[in-house]
PQR file with spaces between the fields and no chain letter, atoms N, CA, C, O and H, PARSE charges and radii, in Angstrom:
ATOM       1  N    MET     1      25.898   22.676   26.669 -0.4000 1.5000
ATOM       2  CA   MET     1      26.511   23.573   26.091 -0.0000 2.0000
ATOM       3  C    MET     1      26.977   23.519   24.558  0.5500 1.7000
ATOM       4  O    MET     1      27.643   22.591   24.099 -0.5500 1.4000
ATOM       5  N    PRO     2      26.750   24.101   24.175 -0.5600 1.5000
ATOM       6  CA   PRO     2      26.936   25.062   22.814  0.2800 2.0000
ATOM       7  C    PRO     2      27.885   24.351   21.929  0.5500 1.7000
ATOM       8  O    PRO     2      27.451   23.868   20.883 -0.5500 1.4000
ATOM       9  N    GLU     3      29.266   24.226   22.272 -0.4000 1.5000
ATOM      10  CA   GLU     3      30.393   23.500   21.873 -0.0000 2.0000
ATOM      11  C    GLU     3      30.208   22.113   21.779  0.5500 1.7000
ATOM      12  O    GLU     3      31.106   21.577   21.131 -0.5500 1.4000
ATOM      13  H    GLU     3      29.619   24.619   23.122  0.4000 1.0000
ATOM      14  N    TYR     4      28.989   21.030   22.383 -0.4000 1.5000
ATOM      15  CA   TYR     4      28.927   20.071   21.630 -0.0000 2.0000
ATOM      16  C    TYR     4      27.509   19.960   21.196  0.5500 1.7000
ATOM      17  O    TYR     4      26.864   19.093   21.787 -0.5500 1.4000
ATOM      18  H    TYR     4      28.259   21.466   22.910  0.4000 1.0000
ATOM      19  N    GLN     5      26.965   20.566   20.406 -0.4000 1.5000
ATOM      20  CA   GLN     5      26.330   21.047   19.681 -0.0000 2.0000
ATOM      21  C    GLN     5      26.218   19.817   18.374  0.5500 1.7000
ATOM      22  O    GLN     5      25.417   18.885   18.297 -0.5500 1.4000
ATOM      23  H    GLN     5      27.488   21.270   19.926  0.4000 1.0000
ATOM      24  N    ALA     6      27.192   20.156   17.532 -0.4000 1.5000
ATOM      25  CA   ALA     6      27.211   19.051   16.348 -0.0000 2.0000
ATOM      26  C    ALA     6      27.144   17.621   16.796  0.5500 1.7000
ATOM      27  O    ALA     6      26.417   16.821   16.208 -0.5500 1.4000
ATOM      28  H    ALA     6      27.842   20.913   17.594  0.4000 1.0000
ATOM      29  N    ASP     7      28.137   17.163   18.174 -0.4000 1.5000
ATOM      30  CA   ASP     7      27.785   16.273   18.603 -0.0000 2.0000
ATOM      31  C    ASP     7      26.269   15.410   18.924  0.5500 1.7000
ATOM      32  O    ASP     7      25.709   14.331   18.730 -0.5500 1.4000
ATOM      33  H    ASP     7      28.728   17.813   18.652  0.4000 1.0000
ATOM      34  N    GLU     8      26.070   16.868   19.612 -0.4000 1.5000
ATOM      35  CA   GLU     8      24.389   15.908   20.098 -0.0000 2.0000
ATOM      36  C    GLU     8      23.587   15.840   18.621  0.5500 1.7000
ATOM      37  O    GLU     8      22.840   14.896   18.364 -0.5500 1.4000
ATOM      38  H    GLU     8      26.525   17.744   19.770  0.4000 1.0000
ATOM      39  N    ASP     9      23.792   16.802   17.803 -0.4000 1.5000
ATOM      40  CA   ASP     9      22.828   16.154   16.127 -0.0000 2.0000
ATOM      41  C    ASP     9      23.181   15.935   15.442  0.5500 1.7000
ATOM      42  O    ASP     9      22.748   16.031   14.294 -0.5500 1.4000
ATOM      43  H    ASP     9      24.399   17.568   18.012  0.4000 1.0000
ATOM      44  N    ARG    10      24.264   15.480   15.858 -0.4000 1.5000
ATOM      45  CA   ARG    10      24.893   14.121   15.233 -0.0000 2.0000
ATOM      46  C    ARG    10      24.071   12.344   15.678  0.5500 1.7000
ATOM      47  O    ARG    10      23.715   11.473   14.884 -0.5500 1.4000
ATOM      48  H    ARG    10      24.616   15.401   16.791  0.4000 1.0000
ATOM      49  N    ILE    11      24.024   12.340   16.679 -0.4000 1.5000
ATOM      50  CA   ILE    11      23.552   11.434   18.152 -0.0000 2.0000
ATOM      51  C    ILE    11      21.965   11.800   17.023  0.5500 1.7000
ATOM      52  O    ILE    11      21.889   11.499   15.832 -0.5500 1.4000
ATOM      53  H    ILE    11      24.313   13.048   17.324  0.4000 1.0000
ATOM      54  N    ALA    12      21.125   12.340   17.655 -0.4000 1.5000
ATOM      55  CA   ALA    12      19.924   12.767   17.792 -0.0000 2.0000
ATOM      56  C    ALA    12      19.065   12.006   16.558  0.5500 1.7000
ATOM      57  O    ALA    12      17.851   11.867   16.711 -0.5500 1.4000
ATOM      58  H    ALA    12      21.187   12.585   18.623  0.4000 1.0000
ATOM      59  N    PRO    13      19.653   11.564   15.453 -0.5600 1.5000
ATOM      60  CA   PRO    13      18.838   10.623   14.399  0.2800 2.0000
ATOM      61  C    PRO    13      19.343    9.063   14.535  0.5500 1.7000
ATOM      62  O    PRO    13      19.222    8.400   13.505 -0.5500 1.4000
ATOM      63  N    LEU    14      20.038    8.225   15.989 -0.4000 1.5000
ATOM      64  CA   LEU    14      20.277    7.173   15.899 -0.0000 2.0000
ATOM      65  C    LEU    14      19.379    6.923   16.405  0.5500 1.7000
ATOM      66  O    LEU    14      18.844    7.649   17.243 -0.5500 1.4000
ATOM      67  H    LEU    14      20.136    8.763   16.826  0.4000 1.0000
ATOM      68  N    PRO    15      18.947    5.779   16.022 -0.5600 1.5000
ATOM      69  CA   PRO    15      17.731    4.819   16.536  0.2800 2.0000
ATOM      70  C    PRO    15      17.680    4.839   18.066  0.5500 1.7000
ATOM      71  O    PRO    15      18.643    5.375   18.616 -0.5500 1.4000
ATOM      72  N    GLN    16      16.429    4.197   19.063 -0.4000 1.5000
ATOM      73  CA   GLN    16      16.935    4.103   20.049 -0.0000 2.0000
ATOM      74  C    GLN    16      17.888    2.901   20.390  0.5500 1.7000
ATOM      75  O    GLN    16      18.249    2.245   19.413 -0.5500 1.4000
ATOM      76  H    GLN    16      15.648    3.762   18.616  0.4000 1.0000
ATOM      77  N    ILE    17      18.457    2.421   21.900 -0.4000 1.5000
ATOM      78  CA   ILE    17      18.657    1.900   21.894 -0.0000 2.0000
ATOM      79  C    ILE    17      17.920    0.712   23.315  0.5500 1.7000
ATOM      80  O    ILE    17      17.580    0.965   24.471 -0.5500 1.4000
ATOM      81  H    ILE    17      18.164    2.954   22.693  0.4000 1.0000
ATOM      82  N    GLN    18      17.919   -0.337   22.662 -0.4000 1.5000
ATOM      83  CA   GLN    18      16.736   -1.191   23.143 -0.0000 2.0000
ATOM      84  C    GLN    18      17.467   -2.534   24.368  0.5500 1.7000
ATOM      85  O    GLN    18      17.676   -3.737   24.209 -0.5500 1.4000
ATOM      86  H    GLN    18      18.195   -0.543   21.723  0.4000 1.0000
ATOM      87  N    ALA    19      17.668   -1.658   25.487 -0.4000 1.5000
ATOM      88  CA   ALA    19      18.254   -2.318   26.195 -0.0000 2.0000
ATOM      89  C    ALA    19      17.944   -2.046   27.637  0.5500 1.7000
ATOM      90  O    ALA    19      18.046   -0.822   27.720 -0.5500 1.4000
ATOM      91  H    ALA    19      17.498   -0.681   25.617  0.4000 1.0000
ATOM      92  N    PRO    20      17.613   -2.526   28.849 -0.5600 1.5000
ATOM      93  CA   PRO    20      17.450   -1.990   29.936  0.2800 2.0000
ATOM      94  C    PRO    20      18.411   -0.991   30.773  0.5500 1.7000
ATOM      95  O    PRO    20      19.520   -1.450   31.046 -0.5500 1.4000
ATOM      96  N    THR    21      18.107    0.363   31.228 -0.4000 1.5000
ATOM      97  CA   THR    21      19.053    1.446   31.204 -0.0000 2.0000
ATOM      98  C    THR    21      18.566    1.655   32.277  0.5500 1.7000
ATOM      99  O    THR    21      17.351    1.651   32.473 -0.5500 1.4000
ATOM     100  H    THR    21      17.206    0.737   31.007  0.4000 1.0000
ATOM     101  N    ILE    22      19.371    1.855   33.086 -0.4000 1.5000
ATOM     102  CA   ILE    22      19.643    2.826   34.118 -0.0000 2.0000
ATOM     103  C    ILE    22      20.110    4.261   34.185  0.5500 1.7000
ATOM     104  O    ILE    22      21.176    4.185   34.797 -0.5500 1.4000
ATOM     105  H    ILE    22      20.358    1.858   32.927  0.4000 1.0000
ATOM     106  N    ALA    23      19.809    5.977   33.780 -0.4000 1.5000
ATOM     107  CA   ALA    23      20.865    6.664   33.552 -0.0000 2.0000
ATOM     108  C    ALA    23      20.985    7.812   35.022  0.5500 1.7000
ATOM     109  O    ALA    23      20.252    8.442   35.786 -0.5500 1.4000
ATOM     110  H    ALA    23      18.943    6.038   33.284  0.4000 1.0000
ATOM     111  N    VAL    24      22.448    7.541   34.755 -0.4000 1.5000
ATOM     112  CA   VAL    24      23.232    8.270   36.435 -0.0000 2.0000
ATOM     113  C    VAL    24      23.230    9.790   36.348  0.5500 1.7000
ATOM     114  O    VAL    24      23.656   10.324   35.323 -0.5500 1.4000
ATOM     115  H    VAL    24      23.043    7.030   34.135  0.4000 1.0000
ATOM     116  N    SER    25      22.904   10.310   37.076 -0.4000 1.5000
ATOM     117  CA   SER    25      23.198   11.844   36.621 -0.0000 2.0000
ATOM     118  C    SER    25      23.899   12.964   37.779  0.5500 1.7000
ATOM     119  O    SER    25      23.490   13.319   38.884 -0.5500 1.4000
ATOM     120  H    SER    25      22.558    9.877   37.908  0.4000 1.0000
ATOM     121  N    ALA    26      24.910   13.271   37.140 -0.4000 1.5000
ATOM     122  CA   ALA    26      25.700   13.551   39.043 -0.0000 2.0000
ATOM     123  C    ALA    26      24.877   15.375   38.529  0.5500 1.7000
ATOM     124  O    ALA    26      25.056   15.895   37.427 -0.5500 1.4000
ATOM     125  H    ALA    26      25.243   12.983   36.242  0.4000 1.0000
ATOM     126  N    LEU    27      24.252   15.830   39.369 -0.4000 1.5000
ATOM     127  CA   LEU    27      23.619   17.116   40.356 -0.0000 2.0000
ATOM     128  C    LEU    27      24.641   18.160   40.203  0.5500 1.7000
ATOM     129  O    LEU    27      24.527   19.051   39.362 -0.5500 1.4000
ATOM     130  H    LEU    27      24.107   15.407   40.264  0.4000 1.0000
ATOM     131  N    ASP    28      25.920   18.032   41.232 -0.4000 1.5000
ATOM     132  CA   ASP    28      26.271   18.906   40.699 -0.0000 2.0000
ATOM     133  C    ASP    28      27.590   18.814   39.987  0.5500 1.7000
ATOM     134  O    ASP    28      28.693   19.189   40.385 -0.5500 1.4000
ATOM     135  H    ASP    28      26.012   17.308   41.915  0.4000 1.0000
ATOM     136  N    ASP    29      27.274   18.264   38.902 -0.4000 1.5000
ATOM     137  CA   ASP    29      28.776   18.201   37.384 -0.0000 2.0000
ATOM     138  C    ASP    29      28.993   20.291   37.201  0.5500 1.7000
ATOM     139  O    ASP    29      28.199   21.195   37.457 -0.5500 1.4000
ATOM     140  H    ASP    29      26.378   17.959   38.578  0.4000 1.0000
ATOM     141  N    GLY    30      29.757   20.303   36.912 -0.4000 1.5000
ATOM     142  CA   GLY    30      30.482   21.764   36.818 -0.0000 2.0000
ATOM     143  C    GLY    30      29.862   21.307   35.496  0.5500 1.7000
ATOM     144  O    GLY    30      28.767   21.845   35.336 -0.5500 1.4000
ATOM     145  H    GLY    30      30.402   19.569   36.704  0.4000 1.0000
ATOM     146  N    LEU    31      30.241   20.413   34.404 -0.4000 1.5000
ATOM     147  CA   LEU    31      30.472   20.706   33.622 -0.0000 2.0000
ATOM     148  C    LEU    31      29.158   20.660   32.461  0.5500 1.7000
ATOM     149  O    LEU    31      28.983   21.409   31.499 -0.5500 1.4000
ATOM     150  H    LEU    31      31.131   19.976   34.533  0.4000 1.0000
ATOM     151  N    ARG    32      28.649   19.956   32.746 -0.4000 1.5000
ATOM     152  CA   ARG    32      26.666   19.987   32.841 -0.0000 2.0000
ATOM     153  C    ARG    32      25.759   19.466   33.577  0.5500 1.7000
ATOM     154  O    ARG    32      25.821   18.455   34.277 -0.5500 1.4000
ATOM     155  H    ARG    32      28.791   19.348   33.527  0.4000 1.0000
ATOM     156  N    ALA    33      24.445   20.571   33.308 -0.4000 1.5000
ATOM     157  CA   ALA    33      23.496   19.635   34.033 -0.0000 2.0000
ATOM     158  C    ALA    33      22.766   18.065   33.620  0.5500 1.7000
ATOM     159  O    ALA    33      22.914   17.277   32.686 -0.5500 1.4000
ATOM     160  H    ALA    33      24.394   21.392   32.740  0.4000 1.0000
ATOM     161  N    PRO    34      22.397   18.083   34.157 -0.5600 1.5000
ATOM     162  CA   PRO    34      21.521   16.488   34.063  0.2800 2.0000
ATOM     163  C    PRO    34      20.572   17.054   32.754  0.5500 1.7000
ATOM     164  O    PRO    34      20.326   18.229   32.484 -0.5500 1.4000
ATOM     165  N    LYS    35      20.120   15.824   32.034 -0.4000 1.5000
ATOM     166  CA   LYS    35      19.226   15.662   31.400 -0.0000 2.0000
ATOM     167  C    LYS    35      18.347   15.383   31.462  0.5500 1.7000
ATOM     168  O    LYS    35      18.332   14.178   31.716 -0.5500 1.4000
ATOM     169  H    LYS    35      20.320   14.869   32.253  0.4000 1.0000
ATOM     170  N    PRO    36      16.718   16.068   31.322 -0.5600 1.5000
ATOM     171  CA   PRO    36      15.385   15.465   31.806  0.2800 2.0000
ATOM     172  C    PRO    36      15.478   13.904   31.785  0.5500 1.7000
ATOM     173  O    PRO    36      16.273   13.235   31.125 -0.5500 1.4000
ATOM     174  N    THR    37      14.506   13.454   32.640 -0.4000 1.5000
ATOM     175  CA   THR    37      14.226   11.831   32.652 -0.0000 2.0000
ATOM     176  C    THR    37      13.224   12.000   31.062  0.5500 1.7000
ATOM     177  O    THR    37      13.046   11.015   30.344 -0.5500 1.4000
ATOM     178  H    THR    37      13.861   13.998   33.176  0.4000 1.0000
ATOM     179  N    ALA    38      12.769   13.100   30.781 -0.4000 1.5000
ATOM     180  CA   ALA    38      12.070   12.389   29.977 -0.0000 2.0000
ATOM     181  C    ALA    38      13.275   12.208   28.148  0.5500 1.7000
ATOM     182  O    ALA    38      13.105   11.537   27.130 -0.5500 1.4000
ATOM     183  H    ALA    38      12.913   13.899   31.364  0.4000 1.0000
ATOM     184  N    GLU    39      14.449   13.257   28.607 -0.4000 1.5000
ATOM     185  CA   GLU    39      15.042   12.869   27.423 -0.0000 2.0000
ATOM     186  C    GLU    39      15.193   11.748   27.210  0.5500 1.7000
ATOM     187  O    GLU    39      14.922   11.199   26.141 -0.5500 1.4000
ATOM     188  H    GLU    39      14.586   13.802   29.433  0.4000 1.0000
ATOM     189  N    HIS    40      15.866   10.972   28.649 -0.4000 1.5000
ATOM     190  CA   HIS    40      16.352    9.819   28.667 -0.0000 2.0000
ATOM     191  C    HIS    40      15.153    8.567   28.224  0.5500 1.7000
ATOM     192  O    HIS    40      15.667    7.791   27.418 -0.5500 1.4000
ATOM     193  H    HIS    40      16.086   11.418   29.517  0.4000 1.0000
ATOM     194  N    ALA    41      14.218    8.328   28.439 -0.4000 1.5000
ATOM     195  CA   ALA    41      13.360    7.445   27.707 -0.0000 2.0000
ATOM     196  C    ALA    41      12.875    7.666   26.160  0.5500 1.7000
ATOM     197  O    ALA    41      12.423    6.775   25.441 -0.5500 1.4000
ATOM     198  H    ALA    41      13.800    8.958   29.094  0.4000 1.0000
ATOM     199  N    ALA    42      13.064    9.053   25.790 -0.4000 1.5000
ATOM     200  CA   ALA    42      13.176    9.061   24.487 -0.0000 2.0000
ATOM     201  C    ALA    42      14.720    8.640   23.823  0.5500 1.7000
ATOM     202  O    ALA    42      14.793    8.817   22.607 -0.5500 1.4000
ATOM     203  H    ALA    42      13.431    9.777   26.374  0.4000 1.0000
ATOM     204  N    ARG    43      15.743    8.194   24.383 -0.4000 1.5000
ATOM     205  CA   ARG    43      16.525    7.757   23.285 -0.0000 2.0000
ATOM     206  C    ARG    43      16.789    5.927   24.308  0.5500 1.7000
ATOM     207  O    ARG    43      17.140    4.963   23.628 -0.5500 1.4000
ATOM     208  H    ARG    43      15.684    8.050   25.370  0.4000 1.0000
ATOM     209  N    PHE    44      16.592    5.758   25.678 -0.4000 1.5000
ATOM     210  CA   PHE    44      16.008    4.211   25.918 -0.0000 2.0000
ATOM     211  C    PHE    44      14.888    4.298   26.243  0.5500 1.7000
ATOM     212  O    PHE    44      14.412    4.933   27.184 -0.5500 1.4000
ATOM     213  H    PHE    44      16.307    6.541   26.230  0.4000 1.0000
ATOM     214  N    PRO    45      14.298    3.546   25.346 -0.5600 1.5000
ATOM     215  CA   PRO    45      12.741    2.810   26.196  0.2800 2.0000
ATOM     216  C    PRO    45      12.154    2.067   26.925  0.5500 1.7000
ATOM     217  O    PRO    45      10.991    2.055   27.328 -0.5500 1.4000
ATOM     218  N    ASP    46      13.388    1.139   27.167 -0.4000 1.5000
ATOM     219  CA   ASP    46      13.143    0.098   28.355 -0.0000 2.0000
ATOM     220  C    ASP    46      14.331    1.312   29.763  0.5500 1.7000
ATOM     221  O    ASP    46      15.512    1.032   29.969 -0.5500 1.4000
ATOM     222  H    ASP    46      14.333    1.149   26.840  0.4000 1.0000
ATOM     223  N    LEU    47      13.782    2.243   30.309 -0.4000 1.5000
ATOM     224  CA   LEU    47      14.934    3.349   31.440 -0.0000 2.0000
ATOM     225  C    LEU    47      14.203    2.668   32.036  0.5500 1.7000
ATOM     226  O    LEU    47      13.037    2.520   31.668 -0.5500 1.4000
ATOM     227  H    LEU    47      12.823    2.470   30.141  0.4000 1.0000
ATOM     228  N    ILE    48      14.827    1.933   33.378 -0.4000 1.5000
ATOM     229  CA   ILE    48      14.100    1.537   34.847 -0.0000 2.0000
ATOM     230  C    ILE    48      14.117    2.169   35.222  0.5500 1.7000
ATOM     231  O    ILE    48      13.024    2.375   35.750 -0.5500 1.4000
ATOM     232  H    ILE    48      15.773    2.053   33.677  0.4000 1.0000
ATOM     233  N    ASP    49      15.522    3.660   35.603 -0.4000 1.5000
ATOM     234  CA   ASP    49      15.568    4.668   36.647 -0.0000 2.0000
ATOM     235  C    ASP    49      16.263    5.928   36.118  0.5500 1.7000
ATOM     236  O    ASP    49      17.198    5.913   35.318 -0.5500 1.4000
ATOM     237  H    ASP    49      16.410    3.493   35.174  0.4000 1.0000
ATOM     238  N    ASP    50      15.930    6.575   36.436 -0.4000 1.5000
ATOM     239  CA   ASP    50      17.073    7.750   35.912 -0.0000 2.0000
ATOM     240  C    ASP    50      17.890    8.301   37.467  0.5500 1.7000
ATOM     241  O    ASP    50      17.501    9.377   37.920 -0.5500 1.4000
ATOM     242  H    ASP    50      15.170    6.588   37.086  0.4000 1.0000
ATOM     243  N    VAL    51      18.863    7.631   38.136 -0.4000 1.5000
ATOM     244  CA   VAL    51      19.247    7.988   39.743 -0.0000 2.0000
ATOM     245  C    VAL    51      20.135    9.297   39.148  0.5500 1.7000
ATOM     246  O    VAL    51      20.701    9.268   38.055 -0.5500 1.4000
ATOM     247  H    VAL    51      19.179    6.757   37.768  0.4000 1.0000
ATOM     248  N    ARG    52      20.153   10.499   40.107 -0.4000 1.5000
ATOM     249  CA   ARG    52      19.966   11.764   40.345 -0.0000 2.0000
ATOM     250  C    ARG    52      21.009   11.801   41.592  0.5500 1.7000
ATOM     251  O    ARG    52      20.543   11.908   42.727 -0.5500 1.4000
ATOM     252  H    ARG    52      19.693   10.524   40.995  0.4000 1.0000
ATOM     253  N    LEU    53      22.196   11.727   41.428 -0.4000 1.5000
ATOM     254  CA   LEU    53      23.167   11.696   42.683 -0.0000 2.0000
ATOM     255  C    LEU    53      23.574   13.279   43.123  0.5500 1.7000
ATOM     256  O    LEU    53      23.234   14.141   42.312 -0.5500 1.4000
ATOM     257  H    LEU    53      22.575   11.640   40.506  0.4000 1.0000
ATOM     258  N    ARG    54      24.398   13.804   44.557 -0.4000 1.5000
ATOM     259  CA   ARG    54      24.190   15.167   44.907 -0.0000 2.0000
ATOM     260  C    ARG    54      26.104   14.773   44.460  0.5500 1.7000
ATOM     261  O    ARG    54      26.717   14.467   45.482 -0.5500 1.4000
ATOM     262  H    ARG    54      24.674   13.104   45.216  0.4000 1.0000
ATOM     263  N    VAL    55      26.991   14.758   43.172 -0.4000 1.5000
ATOM     264  CA   VAL    55      28.262   14.608   43.196 -0.0000 2.0000
ATOM     265  C    VAL    55      28.093   15.133   41.739  0.5500 1.7000
ATOM     266  O    VAL    55      27.178   15.299   40.933 -0.5500 1.4000
ATOM     267  H    VAL    55      26.492   15.007   42.341  0.4000 1.0000
ATOM     268  N    GLY    56      29.815   15.359   41.832 -0.4000 1.5000
ATOM     269  CA   GLY    56      30.237   16.112   40.882 -0.0000 2.0000
ATOM     270  C    GLY    56      30.565   15.444   38.991  0.5500 1.7000
ATOM     271  O    GLY    56      29.782   14.836   38.261 -0.5500 1.4000
ATOM     272  H    GLY    56      30.559   15.224   42.487  0.4000 1.0000
ATOM     273  N    HIS    57      31.569   15.750   38.800 -0.4000 1.5000
ATOM     274  CA   HIS    57      31.472   14.592   37.400 -0.0000 2.0000
ATOM     275  C    HIS    57      31.752   13.842   36.771  0.5500 1.7000
ATOM     276  O    HIS    57      31.784   13.672   35.553 -0.5500 1.4000
ATOM     277  H    HIS    57      32.205   16.244   39.393  0.4000 1.0000
ATOM     278  N    ASN    58      32.306   12.602   38.739 -0.4000 1.5000
ATOM     279  CA   ASN    58      32.430   11.339   38.428 -0.0000 2.0000
ATOM     280  C    ASN    58      31.431   10.704   39.622  0.5500 1.7000
ATOM     281  O    ASN    58      31.488   10.796   40.848 -0.5500 1.4000
ATOM     282  H    ASN    58      32.280   12.741   39.729  0.4000 1.0000
ATOM     283  N    PRO    59      30.205    9.813   38.450 -0.5600 1.5000
ATOM     284  CA   PRO    59      29.252    8.870   39.846  0.2800 2.0000
ATOM     285  C    PRO    59      30.795    7.853   40.673  0.5500 1.7000
ATOM     286  O    PRO    59      31.407    7.784   41.739 -0.5500 1.4000
ATOM     287  N    PRO    60      30.775    7.146   39.072 -0.5600 1.5000
ATOM     288  CA   PRO    60      31.055    6.003   39.984  0.2800 2.0000
ATOM     289  C    PRO    60      32.291    6.144   40.740  0.5500 1.7000
ATOM     290  O    PRO    60      32.429    5.281   41.607 -0.5500 1.4000
ATOM     291  N    GLN    61      33.527    7.280   40.614 -0.4000 1.5000
ATOM     292  CA   GLN    61      34.037    7.029   41.401 -0.0000 2.0000
ATOM     293  C    GLN    61      33.734    7.925   42.771  0.5500 1.7000
ATOM     294  O    GLN    61      34.283    7.350   43.711 -0.5500 1.4000
ATOM     295  H    GLN    61      33.415    7.981   39.909  0.4000 1.0000
ATOM     296  N    GLU    62      33.171    8.924   43.137 -0.4000 1.5000
ATOM     297  CA   GLU    62      32.341    9.480   43.673 -0.0000 2.0000
ATOM     298  C    GLU    62      31.348    9.160   45.107  0.5500 1.7000
ATOM     299  O    GLU    62      31.277    9.196   46.335 -0.5500 1.4000
ATOM     300  H    GLU    62      32.725    9.391   42.374  0.4000 1.0000
ATOM     301  N    ALA    63      30.716    8.846   43.899 -0.4000 1.5000
ATOM     302  CA   ALA    63      29.140    7.363   45.081 -0.0000 2.0000
ATOM     303  C    ALA    63      29.570    6.238   44.269  0.5500 1.7000
ATOM     304  O    ALA    63      29.167    6.063   43.119 -0.5500 1.4000
ATOM     305  H    ALA    63      30.774    8.817   42.901  0.4000 1.0000
ATOM     306  N    PRO    64      30.611    5.269   45.029 -0.5600 1.5000
ATOM     307  CA   PRO    64      30.962    4.143   44.143  0.2800 2.0000
ATOM     308  C    PRO    64      29.279    3.253   44.990  0.5500 1.7000
ATOM     309  O    PRO    64      28.480    2.716   44.223 -0.5500 1.4000
ATOM     310  N    GLY    65      29.081    3.248   46.110 -0.4000 1.5000
ATOM     311  CA   GLY    65      27.938    2.289   46.636 -0.0000 2.0000
ATOM     312  C    GLY    65      26.613    2.825   46.017  0.5500 1.7000
ATOM     313  O    GLY    65      25.585    2.155   45.911 -0.5500 1.4000
ATOM     314  H    GLY    65      29.730    3.685   46.734  0.4000 1.0000
ATOM     315  N    ALA    66      26.795    4.333   45.556 -0.4000 1.5000
ATOM     316  CA   ALA    66      24.490    4.259   44.918 -0.0000 2.0000
ATOM     317  C    ALA    66      25.439    4.057   43.544  0.5500 1.7000
ATOM     318  O    ALA    66      25.389    2.830   43.617 -0.5500 1.4000
ATOM     319  H    ALA    66      27.629    4.877   45.642  0.4000 1.0000
ATOM     320  N    PHE    67      26.397    4.324   42.157 -0.4000 1.5000
ATOM     321  CA   PHE    67      26.381    4.185   41.293 -0.0000 2.0000
ATOM     322  C    PHE    67      26.539    1.972   41.169  0.5500 1.7000
ATOM     323  O    PHE    67      26.093    1.313   40.230 -0.5500 1.4000
ATOM     324  H    PHE    67      26.437    5.322   42.097  0.4000 1.0000
ATOM     325  N    ALA    68      27.115    1.517   42.141 -0.4000 1.5000
ATOM     326  CA   ALA    68      27.184    0.144   42.423 -0.0000 2.0000
ATOM     327  C    ALA    68      25.628   -0.766   42.509  0.5500 1.7000
ATOM     328  O    ALA    68      25.484   -1.926   42.122 -0.5500 1.4000
ATOM     329  H    ALA    68      27.477    2.052   42.904  0.4000 1.0000
ATOM     330  N    ASP    69      24.685    0.006   43.047 -0.4000 1.5000
ATOM     331  CA   ASP    69      23.483    0.174   43.294 -0.0000 2.0000
ATOM     332  C    ASP    69      22.614   -0.459   42.049  0.5500 1.7000
ATOM     333  O    ASP    69      21.887   -1.361   41.630 -0.5500 1.4000
ATOM     334  H    ASP    69      24.802    0.948   43.361  0.4000 1.0000
ATOM     335  N    ALA    70      23.460    1.055   41.761 -0.4000 1.5000
ATOM     336  CA   ALA    70      21.770    1.302   40.116 -0.0000 2.0000
ATOM     337  C    ALA    70      22.104    0.290   39.124  0.5500 1.7000
ATOM     338  O    ALA    70      21.194   -0.140   38.414 -0.5500 1.4000
ATOM     339  H    ALA    70      24.050    1.787   42.101  0.4000 1.0000
ATOM     340  N    VAL    71      23.744   -0.311   38.929 -0.4000 1.5000
ATOM     341  CA   VAL    71      24.435   -1.406   38.128 -0.0000 2.0000
ATOM     342  C    VAL    71      23.590   -2.537   38.442  0.5500 1.7000
ATOM     343  O    VAL    71      23.154   -3.196   37.498 -0.5500 1.4000
ATOM     344  H    VAL    71      24.482    0.038   39.505  0.4000 1.0000
ATOM     345  N    ALA    72      23.144   -3.024   40.225 -0.4000 1.5000
ATOM     346  CA   ALA    72      22.525   -4.086   40.160 -0.0000 2.0000
ATOM     347  C    ALA    72      21.601   -4.790   40.293  0.5500 1.7000
ATOM     348  O    ALA    72      21.321   -5.983   40.410 -0.5500 1.4000
ATOM     349  H    ALA    72      23.498   -2.489   40.992  0.4000 1.0000
ATOM     350  N    ARG    73      20.658   -2.747   40.212 -0.4000 1.5000
ATOM     351  CA   ARG    73      19.153   -3.152   39.656 -0.0000 2.0000
ATOM     352  C    ARG    73      19.822   -3.680   38.437  0.5500 1.7000
ATOM     353  O    ARG    73      20.547   -4.674   38.479 -0.5500 1.4000
ATOM     354  H    ARG    73      20.886   -1.778   40.117  0.4000 1.0000
ATOM     355  N    ILE    74      19.522   -2.869   37.124 -0.4000 1.5000
ATOM     356  CA   ILE    74      20.096   -3.693   35.902 -0.0000 2.0000
ATOM     357  C    ILE    74      19.591   -4.633   35.475  0.5500 1.7000
ATOM     358  O    ILE    74      18.610   -4.841   34.761 -0.5500 1.4000
ATOM     359  H    ILE    74      18.932   -2.062   37.090  0.4000 1.0000
ATOM     360  N    ARG    75      21.123   -5.876   36.481 -0.4000 1.5000
ATOM     361  CA   ARG    75      21.491   -7.003   36.302 -0.0000 2.0000
ATOM     362  C    ARG    75      20.381   -8.032   37.145  0.5500 1.7000
ATOM     363  O    ARG    75      20.225   -9.252   37.173 -0.5500 1.4000
ATOM     364  H    ARG    75      21.919   -5.707   37.061  0.4000 1.0000
ATOM     365  N    PHE    76      20.099   -7.546   37.422 -0.4000 1.5000
ATOM     366  CA   PHE    76      18.861   -8.828   38.880 -0.0000 2.0000
ATOM     367  C    PHE    76      17.558   -8.209   38.197  0.5500 1.7000
ATOM     368  O    PHE    76      16.596   -8.712   38.779 -0.5500 1.4000
ATOM     369  H    PHE    76      20.227   -6.555   37.399  0.4000 1.0000
ATOM     370  N    ARG    77      17.126   -7.336   37.215 -0.4000 1.5000
ATOM     371  CA   ARG    77      15.954   -6.870   36.131 -0.0000 2.0000
ATOM     372  C    ARG    77      16.192   -8.600   34.593  0.5500 1.7000
ATOM     373  O    ARG    77      15.347   -9.473   34.399 -0.5500 1.4000
ATOM     374  H    ARG    77      17.907   -6.928   36.742  0.4000 1.0000
ATOM     375  N    VAL    78      17.213   -8.503   34.055 -0.4000 1.5000
ATOM     376  CA   VAL    78      17.729   -8.607   33.151 -0.0000 2.0000
ATOM     377  C    VAL    78      17.637  -10.384   33.850  0.5500 1.7000
ATOM     378  O    VAL    78      17.176  -11.071   32.938 -0.5500 1.4000
ATOM     379  H    VAL    78      17.899   -7.793   34.213  0.4000 1.0000
ATOM     380  N    GLY    79      17.812  -10.944   34.637 -0.4000 1.5000
ATOM     381  CA   GLY    79      18.169  -12.334   34.879 -0.0000 2.0000
ATOM     382  C    GLY    79      19.823  -12.086   35.148  0.5500 1.7000
ATOM     383  O    GLY    79      19.807  -12.516   36.301 -0.5500 1.4000
ATOM     384  H    GLY    79      18.187  -10.386   35.377  0.4000 1.0000
ATOM     385  N    ALA    80      20.754  -11.838   35.007 -0.4000 1.5000
ATOM     386  CA   ALA    80      22.035  -11.770   34.476 -0.0000 2.0000
ATOM     387  C    ALA    80      22.750  -12.904   36.107  0.5500 1.7000
ATOM     388  O    ALA    80      23.945  -13.188   36.185 -0.5500 1.4000
ATOM     389  H    ALA    80      20.767  -11.489   34.070  0.4000 1.0000
């Protein structure tokens, strides 16, 4: 969305985040379209998965089971 471009430009030069990551994207979000997996992978080099859920803007509330499953995959991946 154009109104957030200044924020995106400010974030872009920041270093990659070096932590196991699962991106959770809402496919039916009325505010913004999900970013491509490649864009997540560029920011998070240890991207485990890009979970795409057929929900609106709030995946943890709209699909709590699928969201919890994604979080659990990180936990088991890093041995916590």
